[in-house]
C-alpha positions as CSV (number, residue, x, y, z in Angstrom):
1,M,0.0,0.0,0.0
2,P,1.5,3.3,-1.0
3,V,1.8,5.9,1.8
4,R,-0.7,8.7,1.1
5,Q,-1.8,11.6,3.2
6,I,-5.2,11.5,4.8
7,K,-6.8,14.8,5.8
8,V,-9.2,14.6,8.7
9,L,-11.8,17.4,9.0
10,G,-14.4,17.6,11.7
11,V,-17.9,19.1,11.2
12,P,-19.5,19.3,14.7
13,I,-23.0,20.1,13.4
14,D,-26.3,19.2,15.0
15,L,-28.4,21.8,13.2
16,G,-29.7,19.2,10.7
17,G,-31.6,17.0,13.2
18,A,-33.7,17.2,16.3
19,H,-31.4,15.3,18.7
20,R,-28.5,17.1,20.4
21,G,-25.2,15.2,20.8
22,V,-24.0,14.4,17.3
23,D,-22.0,17.6,17.4
24,M,-19.6,15.8,19.7
25,G,-19.1,13.0,17.2
26,P,-15.8,14.3,15.8
27,S,-14.3,14.5,19.3
28,A,-15.5,11.0,20.1
29,L,-13.9,9.6,17.0
30,R,-10.6,11.3,17.7
31,V,-10.7,10.1,21.4
32,A,-11.2,6.6,20.0
33,G,-7.8,6.8,18.4
34,L,-8.6,7.7,14.7
35,V,-5.5,9.7,13.9
36,E,-3.0,7.4,15.7
37,D,-4.5,4.3,14.2
38,L,-4.4,5.7,10.6
39,R,-0.8,6.6,11.2
40,A,-0.1,3.0,12.4
41,L,-1.4,1.9,8.9
42,G,1.4,3.9,7.3
43,Y,-0.5,7.0,6.3
44,S,0.6,10.6,6.8
45,V,-2.3,12.2,8.7
46,L,-3.1,15.9,8.8
47,D,-5.8,16.7,11.3
48,L,-7.3,20.0,10.1
49,G,-9.5,20.4,13.2
50,N,-13.1,21.4,13.0
51,V,-15.0,23.9,10.9
52,P,-16.9,26.5,12.9
53,V,-20.6,25.7,13.5
54,P,-23.2,27.9,15.2
55,V,-24.9,26.6,18.3
56,P,-28.6,26.0,17.7
57,Q,-29.6,27.9,20.8
58,S,-27.9,31.0,19.4
59,V,-29.8,31.3,16.2
60,G,-33.4,31.0,15.1
61,H,-34.4,27.9,13.1
62,G,-36.0,29.9,10.3
63,D,-38.3,28.2,7.8
64,P,-39.9,25.3,9.7
65,R,-39.9,23.2,6.4
66,A,-36.1,23.5,6.2
67,R,-34.8,24.3,9.7
68,Y,-31.5,26.2,10.0
69,L,-31.2,26.3,6.2
70,N,-29.0,29.5,6.2
71,E,-26.6,28.2,8.9
72,I,-26.3,24.7,7.3
73,T,-25.7,26.2,3.9
74,E,-22.8,28.3,5.3
75,V,-21.3,25.3,7.1
76,C,-21.6,23.1,4.1
77,A,-20.1,25.7,1.7
78,D,-17.1,26.0,4.1
79,V,-16.7,22.2,4.2
80,A,-17.0,22.0,0.4
81,A,-14.4,24.7,-0.2
82,R,-11.9,23.0,2.2
83,V,-12.4,19.6,0.6
84,E,-12.2,20.9,-2.9
85,Q,-9.0,22.9,-2.2
86,G,-7.4,20.1,-0.2
87,S,-8.1,17.2,-2.6
88,D,-5.3,16.0,-4.9
89,A,-3.9,12.8,-6.3
90,E,-1.7,12.2,-3.2
91,S,-4.3,12.7,-0.5
92,S,-7.9,12.0,0.5
93,F,-10.3,13.3,3.1
94,V,-12.0,11.7,6.0
95,V,-14.8,14.0,7.2
96,L,-16.2,13.5,10.6
97,G,-19.8,14.4,11.6
98,G,-22.0,15.7,13.1
99,D,-25.3,15.0,11.5
100,H,-25.5,13.8,7.9
101,S,-26.4,17.3,6.5
102,A,-22.6,17.8,6.6
103,A,-22.3,15.4,3.7
104,V,-23.8,18.0,1.3
105,G,-20.5,19.9,1.9
106,S,-18.1,17.0,1.8
107,V,-19.6,15.3,-1.3
108,S,-19.9,18.6,-3.1
109,G,-16.3,19.3,-2.4
110,T,-15.2,16.0,-3.8
111,A,-17.4,16.6,-6.8
112,A,-16.0,20.0,-7.4
113,A,-12.4,18.8,-7.1
114,H,-13.0,16.2,-9.8
115,A,-15.1,18.5,-12.0
116,K,-11.9,20.6,-12.4
117,R,-10.5,17.5,-14.1
118,G,-13.5,16.9,-16.3
119,Q,-14.7,14.0,-14.1
120,R,-17.9,13.0,-12.3
121,I,-18.1,11.1,-9.1
122,G,-20.4,8.4,-7.7
123,L,-21.8,8.1,-4.2
124,I,-22.2,5.1,-1.9
125,W,-24.4,6.0,1.0
126,I,-24.7,3.7,4.0
127,D,-27.7,4.5,6.1
128,A,-30.9,3.3,7.7
129,H,-32.7,6.2,5.9
130,T,-32.7,7.4,2.3
131,D,-32.3,11.1,3.3
132,M,-34.2,12.2,0.2
133,N,-36.9,14.4,1.6
134,T,-37.5,17.9,0.4
135,P,-39.0,20.8,2.3
136,D,-42.3,19.9,0.8
137,S,-42.2,16.2,1.8
138,S,-40.4,16.3,5.1
139,P,-42.5,15.6,8.2
140,T,-40.0,17.4,10.4
141,G,-38.2,20.0,8.3
142,N,-34.9,18.5,9.5
143,I,-32.2,18.9,6.8
144,H,-30.3,15.8,7.9
145,G,-33.2,14.0,6.1
146,M,-32.5,15.9,2.9
147,P,-28.8,15.7,1.9
148,V,-29.1,13.2,-1.0
149,A,-32.0,15.2,-2.4
150,C,-29.7,18.2,-2.3
151,L,-26.9,16.4,-4.0
152,I,-29.0,15.2,-6.9
153,G,-30.6,18.7,-7.3
154,H,-33.9,18.4,-5.6
155,G,-33.3,19.9,-2.1
156,P,-33.5,23.4,-0.9
157,P,-31.9,25.6,-3.7
158,P,-29.0,27.1,-1.6
159,L,-27.8,23.6,-0.8
160,T,-28.1,22.1,-4.3
161,I,-25.5,24.5,-5.9
162,I,-22.7,24.3,-3.3
163,G,-19.5,23.8,-5.2
164,G,-21.0,24.1,-8.6
165,P,-24.2,23.6,-10.6
166,A,-26.7,20.9,-9.7
167,P,-26.7,18.0,-9.7
168,R,-23.5,17.4,-7.8
169,V,-23.9,13.6,-8.4
170,L,-26.0,12.0,-11.1
171,P,-28.8,9.9,-9.6
172,K,-27.7,6.9,-11.7
173,N,-24.4,6.9,-9.7
174,V,-26.0,7.2,-6.3
175,V,-26.3,3.9,-4.3
176,F,-27.9,3.4,-0.9
177,I,-27.1,0.4,1.3
178,G,-28.8,-0.7,4.5
179,I,-32.1,1.1,4.0
180,R,-34.9,0.1,6.3
181,S,-36.7,3.4,7.3
182,V,-38.3,5.6,4.6
183,D,-40.9,8.3,5.3
184,P,-44.2,7.6,3.5
185,T,-44.0,11.0,1.8
186,E,-40.5,10.2,0.7
187,K,-41.0,6.9,-1.0
188,E,-42.4,8.2,-4.3
189,L,-39.5,10.6,-4.5
190,V,-37.0,7.8,-4.1
191,R,-38.8,5.5,-6.6
192,N,-38.9,8.2,-9.3
193,S,-35.4,9.6,-8.8
194,G,-33.2,7.2,-10.6
195,V,-31.1,6.3,-7.6
196,H,-30.3,2.7,-6.6
197,V,-31.5,1.4,-3.3
198,F,-30.3,-1.8,-1.6
199,T,-32.6,-2.3,1.5
200,M,-31.8,-4.6,4.3
201,R,-33.9,-7.3,2.6
202,D,-31.5,-7.0,-0.4
203,V,-28.6,-7.5,2.1
204,D,-30.3,-10.5,3.5
205,E,-30.9,-12.0,0.1
206,L,-27.8,-11.1,-1.8
207,G,-25.3,-10.9,1.1
208,A,-23.2,-7.9,1.9
209,R,-20.6,-9.0,-0.7
210,G,-23.2,-9.2,-3.5
211,V,-24.7,-5.8,-2.6
212,M,-21.4,-4.0,-2.4
213,E,-20.1,-5.5,-5.7
214,R,-23.2,-4.1,-7.4
215,A,-22.9,-0.8,-5.6
216,I,-19.3,-0.2,-6.6
217,A,-20.2,-1.0,-10.3
218,L,-23.1,1.4,-10.3
219,A,-21.3,4.2,-8.5
220,C,-18.3,3.9,-10.7
221,D,-20.2,3.7,-14.0
222,G,-18.6,6.6,-16.0
223,T,-17.1,8.2,-12.9
224,A,-13.7,8.8,-11.4
225,G,-14.8,6.7,-8.4
226,F,-17.1,7.2,-5.4
227,H,-17.4,9.2,-2.3
228,F,-18.2,6.8,0.6
229,S,-20.6,8.3,3.1
230,F,-21.2,6.2,6.2
231,D,-24.0,7.0,8.6
232,M,-23.5,4.9,11.8
233,D,-27.2,4.3,12.0
234,G,-26.8,2.1,9.0
235,V,-25.4,-0.4,11.5
236,D,-27.8,-2.3,13.7
237,S,-28.6,-0.3,16.8
238,Q,-27.6,-3.2,19.1
239,V,-24.1,-2.9,17.6
240,A,-24.0,0.9,17.3
241,P,-26.3,2.4,20.0
242,G,-24.6,5.8,19.9
243,V,-26.5,7.4,17.0
244,G,-29.2,10.1,16.8
245,T,-31.9,8.0,15.0
246,P,-31.3,4.3,15.8
247,V,-33.3,1.7,13.8
248,R,-33.2,-2.0,14.6
249,G,-32.4,-4.6,12.0
250,G,-29.4,-2.9,10.4
251,L,-26.0,-4.1,9.1
252,S,-24.1,-6.5,11.4
253,Y,-20.6,-5.9,12.7
254,R,-19.1,-8.1,10.1
255,E,-21.3,-6.9,7.2
256,S,-20.3,-3.3,8.0
257,H,-16.6,-4.3,8.0
258,L,-16.9,-6.2,4.7
259,I,-18.6,-3.3,3.0
260,A,-15.8,-1.0,4.2
261,E,-13.1,-3.4,3.3
262,M,-14.5,-3.8,-0.2
263,A,-14.6,0.0,-0.6
264,H,-10.9,0.0,-0.1
265,D,-10.2,-3.1,-2.2
266,S,-12.0,-1.5,-5.2
267,G,-9.3,1.1,-5.5
268,R,-12.1,3.6,-6.4
269,M,-12.9,5.3,-3.1
270,L,-12.2,9.0,-3.4
271,A,-13.1,10.2,0.1
272,M,-15.0,9.1,3.2
273,D,-17.5,10.5,5.7
274,M,-18.2,9.0,9.1
275,M,-21.4,10.6,10.3
276,E,-24.1,10.7,13.1
277,V,-22.0,9.3,16.0
278,D,-23.8,10.5,19.2
279,P,-21.7,10.1,22.4
280,V,-24.8,11.1,24.5
281,E,-26.6,8.0,23.4
282,D,-23.5,5.7,23.4
283,V,-22.2,3.1,25.8
284,R,-18.5,3.7,26.8
285,N,-17.8,5.2,23.3
286,Q,-18.3,1.8,21.6
287,T,-20.0,3.4,18.6
288,A,-17.1,5.8,18.0
289,R,-14.6,2.9,18.4
290,L,-16.6,1.0,15.7
291,G,-16.6,4.1,13.6
292,V,-12.8,4.2,13.8
293,E,-12.5,0.5,13.0
294,L,-14.7,1.0,9.9
295,I,-12.6,4.0,8.7
296,L,-9.5,1.8,9.1
297,S,-11.1,-1.1,7.1
298,A,-11.9,1.4,4.4
299,H,-8.3,2.5,4.3
300,G,-6.7,-0.9,4.0
301,K,-6.6,-2.5,7.5
302,S,-6.9,-6.3,7.1
303,I,-7.0,-9.3,9.3
304,L,-3.8,-10.7,7.9
């Protein structure tokens, strides 16, 4: 494995959801040994610290259909600019959340960096939820339920054009894995969007290997590779209790590791997110420790 630089960027944002605590996710992942463990794999690691994020109590939530839209747009634009400017052939980003709205920034930054080279990117999104609501469909107005809609050009307008014109990722190159909770008002949007969804039933029937093989092929069809965005609630809540919106029946410990290992083995992973770690809901930081393990698997750590 060639030694490459990994840039770690924290986004301590909890503006996108209704549950406080995920803003501490970047700290929990660092406390769990992320930087030291990546260096032990042979990488040069540059920890860029955290982007500034306003505290929810200090600002009004604005439009109830898209809460904290202005503040989230500012944070995501900052993240996108840092990822775009810091991406090159010799380095990649690991972006730590925070709620999953932060991925609008990280994915847009990866897309912008590759657009400069005339390339498109794909997206593999590990999650219990499809995160494809819009302000008109969302039952809560929480933007952490809208990031993929934003990335394919259907979310709140300020978020769809971060880093460049919409869509930031073509729907045909967007792949979900682990889905098991979709809002009734969201289902039609997902079905008609052109994205690819592997639910937990698909994982049960095809196995994690079969699903990930298909996901990589779809995300890489005509692209430079894929941005790998991992929401820890994609993992079963008994394995990863420290998340903002836990859902039973998710990916097992080994299924999660296999998916991450295959992301690395494909040689097509461009950048990675680790999102929605909530230390307030965790037990002795076990979810953050698993998050670190999965980041390591996605960067080449193997059993032998």
